[in-house]
C-alpha positions as CSV (number, residue, x, y, z in Angstrom):
1,M,0.1,0.1,0.3
2,K,2.8,2.0,1.0
3,Y,4.7,1.5,-1.9
4,S,1.1,2.4,-4.4
5,F,0.9,5.8,-2.6
6,L,5.1,6.7,-3.4
7,L,4.3,5.6,-7.2
8,F,1.0,8.0,-7.1
9,F,3.0,10.4,-5.8
10,F,6.2,10.5,-8.5
11,L,3.7,9.8,-11.5
12,T,1.4,12.9,-10.1
13,F,4.7,15.0,-9.3
14,K,6.0,14.0,-13.1
15,V,2.6,15.6,-14.7
16,Y,3.2,18.5,-12.8
17,A,6.7,19.0,-13.3
18,Q,6.2,18.7,-17.5
19,K,8.1,21.3,-19.2
20,V,6.5,23.0,-21.7
21,D,8.3,24.8,-24.5
22,V,6.8,27.5,-26.3
23,L,7.9,29.2,-29.5
24,L,5.9,32.7,-29.4
25,I,5.2,34.8,-32.6
26,G,3.4,37.7,-32.7
27,V,1.2,38.2,-36.0
28,S,-1.3,40.3,-37.7
29,H,-4.6,38.9,-38.1
30,N,-5.5,40.1,-41.5
31,Y,-2.2,40.1,-44.5
32,S,-4.6,41.7,-46.9
33,K,-2.9,45.2,-47.6
34,S,0.6,43.7,-46.7
35,A,3.3,43.2,-49.3
36,K,3.7,39.6,-50.2
37,Q,5.2,38.1,-47.3
38,D,8.3,36.1,-47.5
39,I,7.5,33.8,-44.5
40,S,10.1,31.1,-45.4
41,T,12.8,31.8,-42.5
42,I,9.9,31.3,-40.0
43,E,8.8,28.3,-41.3
44,S,12.5,27.1,-41.0
45,K,12.4,27.6,-38.0
46,I,9.3,25.9,-37.1
47,R,10.1,22.9,-38.5
48,K,13.6,22.6,-36.8
49,F,11.5,23.3,-33.2
50,K,9.4,20.3,-34.3
51,P,6.4,21.2,-32.2
52,S,3.5,18.9,-31.3
53,A,0.6,21.2,-31.2
54,F,-0.3,24.4,-32.5
55,F,-2.2,26.9,-30.3
56,G,-4.3,29.8,-32.0
57,E,-6.5,32.7,-30.2
58,F,-9.5,31.2,-30.0
59,L,-12.1,30.3,-27.6
60,S,-12.4,26.2,-26.3
61,K,-15.3,25.2,-26.9
62,E,-16.5,25.3,-23.3
63,D,-15.8,28.5,-23.2
64,E,-17.4,29.7,-26.3
65,Q,-20.7,27.6,-24.8
66,N,-20.2,29.2,-21.5
67,L,-19.9,32.7,-22.1
68,M,-22.7,35.0,-22.2
69,D,-21.1,37.7,-24.1
70,Y,-18.2,39.1,-25.8
71,W,-17.0,41.1,-28.5
72,C,-18.3,38.1,-31.4
73,K,-20.7,36.2,-29.4
74,V,-23.5,38.1,-31.9
75,E,-21.5,36.7,-35.1
76,N,-20.7,33.1,-33.4
77,I,-24.3,32.6,-32.7
78,Q,-25.7,33.6,-36.2
79,R,-23.8,31.4,-37.7
80,L,-24.3,28.8,-34.9
81,E,-28.3,29.2,-36.8
82,T,-27.5,29.4,-40.3
83,L,-25.7,25.8,-39.9
84,R,-27.9,24.2,-37.7
85,K,-30.8,25.6,-40.4
86,N,-28.9,24.2,-42.8
87,R,-28.1,20.4,-41.5
88,N,-29.1,19.9,-37.7
89,I,-26.9,17.6,-35.4
90,T,-28.6,17.2,-31.9
91,Q,-26.1,18.3,-29.0
92,E,-25.8,14.7,-27.9
93,N,-24.8,12.9,-30.6
94,L,-22.5,15.6,-31.9
95,P,-19.9,13.9,-30.1
96,K,-20.3,10.6,-32.0
97,V,-20.7,12.5,-35.4
98,I,-17.2,14.1,-35.2
99,D,-15.7,10.9,-33.9
100,S,-17.3,8.8,-37.1
101,V,-16.6,11.7,-39.6
102,Q,-12.9,12.4,-38.0
103,K,-11.9,8.6,-38.5
104,L,-13.5,8.4,-41.9
105,S,-11.7,12.1,-42.8
106,L,-8.1,10.1,-41.7
107,K,-8.6,7.2,-43.7
108,N,-9.8,9.1,-46.8
109,P,-7.9,12.6,-46.8
110,N,-8.5,13.9,-50.2
111,N,-12.4,13.4,-50.0
112,Y,-13.1,17.1,-49.3
113,Y,-16.8,16.3,-48.6
114,L,-16.1,14.8,-45.5
115,K,-13.5,17.8,-43.9
116,T,-16.7,19.9,-45.6
117,D,-19.2,17.6,-43.1
118,L,-16.2,17.3,-40.1
119,A,-15.7,21.8,-40.1
120,H,-19.8,21.6,-40.1
121,A,-19.8,19.1,-36.6
122,Y,-17.2,20.9,-35.4
123,Y,-18.8,24.5,-35.6
124,L,-21.9,22.7,-34.0
125,D,-20.0,22.0,-31.4
126,Q,-19.0,25.2,-31.1
127,D,-15.0,24.0,-31.7
128,V,-14.3,27.0,-34.1
129,S,-10.5,26.6,-34.5
130,N,-11.1,23.2,-35.5
131,G,-14.3,24.0,-37.8
132,H,-12.1,26.6,-39.6
133,F,-9.0,24.3,-39.9
134,Q,-11.1,21.5,-42.1
135,F,-12.9,24.3,-44.1
136,W,-9.4,26.1,-44.6
137,Q,-8.5,22.7,-46.3
138,V,-11.9,22.3,-48.4
139,F,-10.8,26.2,-49.3
140,K,-7.7,26.0,-50.5
141,H,-8.1,22.7,-52.3
142,L,-11.3,24.3,-54.5
143,Q,-8.7,27.2,-55.1
144,K,-6.4,25.1,-56.9
145,T,-8.7,22.6,-57.9
146,P,-12.1,24.1,-59.3
147,D,-15.1,22.0,-58.7
148,I,-18.6,22.9,-58.9
149,E,-20.3,20.2,-57.0
150,L,-18.1,20.4,-54.2
151,E,-18.2,24.4,-54.4
152,N,-22.2,23.7,-54.6
153,Y,-22.0,21.5,-51.2
154,V,-19.4,23.6,-49.2
155,N,-22.0,26.4,-50.0
156,K,-25.2,24.2,-49.1
157,V,-23.7,22.7,-46.1
158,L,-21.7,25.7,-44.4
159,S,-23.0,28.5,-46.4
160,P,-19.2,30.7,-46.0
161,Q,-20.9,33.8,-47.8
162,L,-22.6,34.5,-45.0
163,D,-20.0,34.4,-42.3
164,I,-18.0,37.1,-43.0
165,K,-17.9,39.3,-39.5
166,G,-15.9,38.4,-36.3
167,R,-13.8,35.3,-36.6
168,S,-15.8,34.4,-39.8
169,M,-14.8,31.8,-42.2
170,N,-14.1,34.9,-45.0
171,R,-11.4,36.2,-42.7
172,L,-8.9,33.3,-42.9
173,K,-8.6,34.0,-46.3
174,T,-5.9,36.5,-45.2
175,S,-5.4,35.5,-41.6
176,E,-2.2,34.5,-40.0
177,Y,-4.0,30.9,-39.9
178,D,-3.7,30.9,-43.7
179,L,-0.3,32.7,-43.7
180,I,1.4,30.2,-41.2
181,A,-0.3,28.1,-39.1
182,F,-2.3,25.5,-41.2
183,P,-0.2,25.1,-43.9
184,L,2.4,23.6,-41.2
185,M,-0.3,21.9,-39.4
186,Q,-1.2,19.9,-42.5
187,E,2.5,19.6,-43.6
188,M,3.3,18.1,-39.9
189,K,0.2,15.9,-40.2
190,I,-1.0,17.9,-37.0
191,Q,-4.4,17.3,-36.8
192,E,-6.4,20.0,-34.5
193,L,-5.4,23.8,-33.9
194,Q,-5.6,23.9,-29.7
195,P,-7.7,27.3,-28.6
196,M,-6.2,29.3,-25.8
197,D,-7.8,32.6,-26.2
198,C,-9.5,34.2,-22.9
199,Q,-12.4,36.4,-23.3
200,D,-13.3,36.0,-19.4
201,Y,-12.5,40.2,-19.3
202,D,-14.1,41.6,-22.6
203,L,-16.9,43.0,-21.4
204,N,-14.8,45.0,-18.6
205,W,-12.1,45.5,-21.0
206,S,-14.7,46.9,-23.0
207,A,-16.5,49.4,-20.3
208,S,-13.0,50.7,-18.9
209,A,-12.1,51.3,-22.5
210,L,-15.5,53.4,-23.0
211,A,-15.1,55.4,-19.6
212,F,-11.4,56.0,-20.8
213,Y,-12.2,57.5,-24.3
214,N,-15.0,59.3,-23.1
215,K,-12.7,61.7,-20.6
216,F,-9.3,61.4,-22.8
217,E,-11.4,63.1,-25.4
218,N,-12.4,66.0,-23.2
219,F,-8.5,66.0,-22.1
220,R,-7.1,66.0,-25.3
221,K,-9.6,69.2,-26.6
222,D,-8.2,71.6,-24.4
223,S,-6.2,73.3,-26.4
224,T,-5.6,76.0,-23.4
225,A,-4.8,73.8,-20.9
226,S,-0.9,73.7,-19.2
227,Y,-0.1,70.4,-20.7
228,A,-1.6,70.9,-23.9
229,G,2.0,71.9,-26.1
230,R,3.7,68.5,-24.2
231,L,0.6,66.5,-25.2
232,K,1.1,67.5,-28.7
233,E,4.7,66.6,-29.0
234,I,4.0,62.6,-27.4
235,L,0.8,62.3,-29.4
236,A,3.5,63.3,-32.5
237,T,5.7,60.9,-31.6
238,R,3.4,58.1,-31.3
239,D,1.7,58.9,-34.8
240,K,5.3,58.6,-35.7
241,G,5.6,54.7,-34.4
242,I,2.0,53.9,-36.3
243,E,3.2,55.5,-39.1
244,K,6.2,53.5,-39.3
245,Y,3.6,50.2,-38.7
246,L,1.4,50.9,-41.1
247,D,4.5,51.5,-43.7
248,M,6.2,48.1,-42.5
249,D,2.3,46.4,-43.4
250,K,2.2,47.7,-47.0
251,N,6.2,47.3,-48.0
252,S,8.1,44.5,-46.1
253,K,8.2,41.4,-46.8
254,N,9.3,40.4,-43.6
255,L,6.2,42.2,-41.3
256,T,5.5,39.2,-39.0
257,E,9.7,39.4,-37.9
258,W,9.5,43.0,-37.4
259,L,6.0,42.8,-35.3
260,N,7.9,40.5,-32.8
261,T,10.7,43.2,-32.3
262,D,10.9,45.4,-29.3
263,E,10.1,48.4,-31.1
264,A,6.7,46.9,-32.4
265,S,5.6,46.3,-29.3
266,V,6.2,50.2,-28.3
267,V,4.4,50.9,-31.3
268,L,1.7,48.5,-30.8
269,A,1.3,49.5,-27.1
270,S,0.7,52.9,-27.7
271,G,-2.3,51.9,-29.8
272,D,-4.2,51.1,-27.1
273,F,-2.1,52.4,-24.2
274,Y,-0.5,55.8,-25.8
275,S,2.6,56.6,-23.2
276,S,3.4,56.4,-19.7
277,D,4.7,59.6,-20.2
278,L,1.2,61.1,-21.1
279,Y,0.2,59.7,-17.9
280,K,1.9,62.6,-15.5
281,L,0.1,65.1,-16.8
282,E,-2.7,67.1,-15.2
283,N,-6.1,65.9,-15.3
284,F,-4.9,62.9,-18.0
285,P,-7.8,59.7,-16.7
286,K,-5.0,57.8,-15.1
287,E,-7.5,55.6,-13.2
288,E,-9.3,54.3,-16.2
289,M,-6.2,53.9,-18.4
290,L,-4.7,51.6,-15.7
291,S,-8.2,49.6,-15.5
292,K,-8.1,49.2,-19.0
293,I,-4.0,48.0,-18.8
294,H,-5.6,45.5,-16.0
295,W,-8.4,44.0,-17.9
296,W,-5.4,43.7,-20.9
297,M,-3.4,41.9,-18.6
298,M,-5.6,39.3,-17.2
299,R,-6.8,38.2,-20.9
300,N,-3.1,38.0,-21.2
301,K,-2.7,35.9,-18.3
302,G,-5.6,33.9,-19.3
303,M,-3.9,33.0,-22.7
304,C,-1.0,31.7,-21.3
305,E,-2.5,29.5,-18.5
306,N,-4.9,28.1,-20.5
307,V,-1.6,27.0,-22.9
308,V,0.4,25.7,-20.5
309,N,-2.7,23.6,-18.9
310,R,-4.0,22.2,-22.1
311,A,-0.2,21.2,-23.2
312,K,0.3,19.7,-20.5
313,N,-2.5,17.8,-20.7
314,L,-2.1,16.7,-24.0
315,K,1.7,16.2,-22.9
316,A,3.1,18.2,-25.6
317,E,6.2,19.6,-24.6
318,K,6.8,21.6,-27.5
319,V,4.2,24.2,-28.9
320,V,4.1,27.4,-31.3
321,V,1.9,29.7,-30.1
322,I,-0.1,32.1,-32.6
323,V,-1.7,35.7,-31.1
324,G,-2.0,38.9,-32.6
325,A,1.3,40.7,-32.2
326,S,-0.1,43.7,-29.7
327,H,-0.3,40.4,-27.2
328,R,3.4,39.5,-27.7
329,K,5.4,41.1,-25.2
330,Y,2.9,40.6,-22.7
331,M,2.3,37.2,-22.7
332,Q,6.1,36.4,-23.0
333,D,6.8,38.3,-20.1
334,I,4.2,36.2,-18.2
335,F,5.5,32.7,-19.6
336,K,8.6,33.5,-18.1
337,T,7.3,33.8,-14.9
338,M,5.3,30.8,-15.2
339,P,7.3,27.0,-13.1
340,N,8.5,24.6,-16.2
341,V,8.0,27.1,-19.0
342,R,10.1,28.2,-21.7
343,V,9.1,30.9,-23.9
344,R,10.9,31.9,-26.9
345,N,10.1,34.8,-29.7
346,I,10.6,33.3,-33.1
347,N,13.3,35.7,-33.8
348,E,15.6,34.5,-31.2
349,L,15.7,30.8,-32.9
């Protein structure tokens, strides 16, 4: 009995102490207006890293089901309603259907009707990340090999032409998933995209942001205030940074590498949080800004915890985390504080 307890303790400790090696990549959510990207170096680094899992900025199906509201909840509900009208599967039957179609699809990897059916079932199960991965594979196939019968089937089952807002099927075409994640997952035969987003604090963030901007507009418009000259200087510096970002987005073929630099993190932070130099000015709505920053940090902390917990459950020791570049620096700093976690910026490899 004593030895059984010791064995249980040892195995439990081993699971708890599992190390997680994170390759973190800050990305643009929309490359549609960017120069043609050369991501060959990024691809080579990911291949050399040899991850066993990819994480994306999506909610888990449990969070999607349980969260009453967040910024794109309405659009996700509209998708659900459309897909249920197209072809409904009862909630109790979804796990069985997903398991069955998954197995068939793995046996028949070139059957894009099955991938369409699997995407449909994932979406109904509110597993958006994997609904998107399956739909993307069908979409890319149709780009290379037009097939009117398959296209009609996709339109009948998934109605992608109606899913255009929020984290939509339409958004995939120019996203970080189309550019980086999904092609490499396909190449590495990784079957699922792991969700890691956290929207628990979205309503708090929105309320803080609204409270800040209501006060900040009046603060900024007061041209007679003693701080007006200094405010103009600080905002001019911020505008120069944003101009640099827009120039990189339009002209650089290596935008993603730049998005993972310290320079970019400062520019991106200024978009939401301006500059700490502003916080010292008289009448600046500092309390509202600090509230906004707090909820932003809570979201980033939640995302880091989701990555580590899910990686440990999967026993995945090396994972790629792809996230909007405005999160990258915050998440990198948080990962560094977590026990048994190693994090590396894509530019470090």
